[in-house]
N, C-alpha and C positions, 0 to 999 in steps of 0.2 A: 556470564555474560555469553549471548550471541550474539553473529550479524547476521543480518539475513534483506531480501532485496523486498521491494514492494514498485509496482509498476501500473501506472494507468493509460494505457493504450487509448490513441484518438483518433476518433473517425467520423465525419460528418456531426459536430459539433456534439459528440458522443462520447462518453469514457465504455469501455468493455470491465464491467463489474463481474465480480464472483459472490454470490450468495453460499453463504458456506452453512450448508444444510444438509450433508451426507457423511461428515467426518465425527465417528466417537470423539467423546473427550477431545473436544475441540474450543482451546480458548474464546476461537473464535463462531462459537455458534450462533446462529442465525442474524450475525450481521454480513452487511454489505462491506466487501474491500475490494483492494483493486488484484493483480494477479503476481506472486512470487514466493518465496520461500528461507530456507536457510541457506547458508555456504555451505558446502562441501568442500573438505580437506582441499588448500591448497586455490582456493579459486580465489579471483581475484571478484568484487562488485559487479562489472559489466557480464563476464564469465559466468556467474550464478544467475543476473538477472535474464539474458537469453535463453541458459537452460531449462530454467525456469519457468518460463513464460511459454518455451516451445510444450515442457512437459504439461501444464496447465491447459494448455489453450490449443495445442496442434501449431501453432503461428511462430516462423522466423522472424526477431526483428529485423532492421536493415538500416531503424534509426532510430535514435533514442536520448534522451537528454539526463544525468542525473542533474536532482532539483536541489535537493539536500538530505541532509541526515537527522533524522530524530531518532533520538533517545525514551525508551520508555524505561519507566523505573516505577515496579509496582510491590504492594506487598505481600503478593501469589504466585509473582512469577520472575525466573532471572530479568535481571536487566537485561536490554537487548538493543543493539545498532541497526537502526532500520535504515536501510540506504534506498531512497525515496527518486524515482523515476519518471518521467513521461516518454511516451513512446507515438510516432505519427508515423511511421512509413512500417509494414511488413509483408513477409511471402506466406502462400501457404492457408489453407482452409481452416475452421475454427472445427476442434472436437469436441465431442464429453470431457469433462471436466470429473475427477473420484472427492475433491474436495466438495464439489456445489453444482449448482445451476450459473452459469456463465450469460451473461445479458449484456447488450449495450443499451445505454441509458444517455437520455438525453441529459446536460451537462445540468441544467436549470432543475432537472428534475433529482438527482443525486440527493440534494439536502433532505428530499422528504422522504429517503431509504434509511432503515434501521440501522447506523451508522456506532461506532465509537464516537465516544461525543472530542475527541483529541483528535479525530480524523476528519473530523469538520472544521478544526484549525488548519490544517495542511492543506486539504483542497481546497481553502479559502486562498491560502496564499499561491496555490499554483493556477486557479485563476487568478487572479493577481498580477499573473508573470513576474511575480518576487523573486529577484535573483539569489544565488545558490545560498539555501538559511542552514541554521541550525538551530534547530526544536528539541527542547526536553516535556516529556508528557509524564506526568508521576501520577499515578491512578492508585486508591485506595478501594480491592476491590475492583467492582466497573464500574465506579466513580471517578471520573477526573477531579483531581485535589489539589494538579497546581501544574503550569504552562510554562516556560522561558523562551522567548524568541531571541534569538543572536544576545543572550546574556539578559537580556529585560523581560521580569515577569509578567507575565499576561491577565490584565482583569478577565476572574471567569466569571 
């Protein structure tokens, strides 16, 4: 089981999105996602968040919110607990990312991107300003097989 962070950085009604096109053997290859990554030993979720964002973007977050925890269960990958954040203030200048191409995408255009099916669920929860939530996403291969939000199964 692994712990990760994922952050959607907001600016001018846009999210900073990462198009995963550079990393070899990437389970997210070709997908658009937020920025984040795996916890290092001894890190808290916010420490991991700040470090990963700085490493992937060059930006230093100055204001963020933890929005929920997403549990990923897969028949191909280990179970993952993803700590989901949004951030709306930062310092620094955007740099190149060795995992893909960074781009500011208008929030209204994000659903048209090549996203994981389950990401669409939590992105909608973020858009609705849903209070802190627990979301479990179950995948069979690349197909979303089930979703449970705060203990209630969602219709797919």
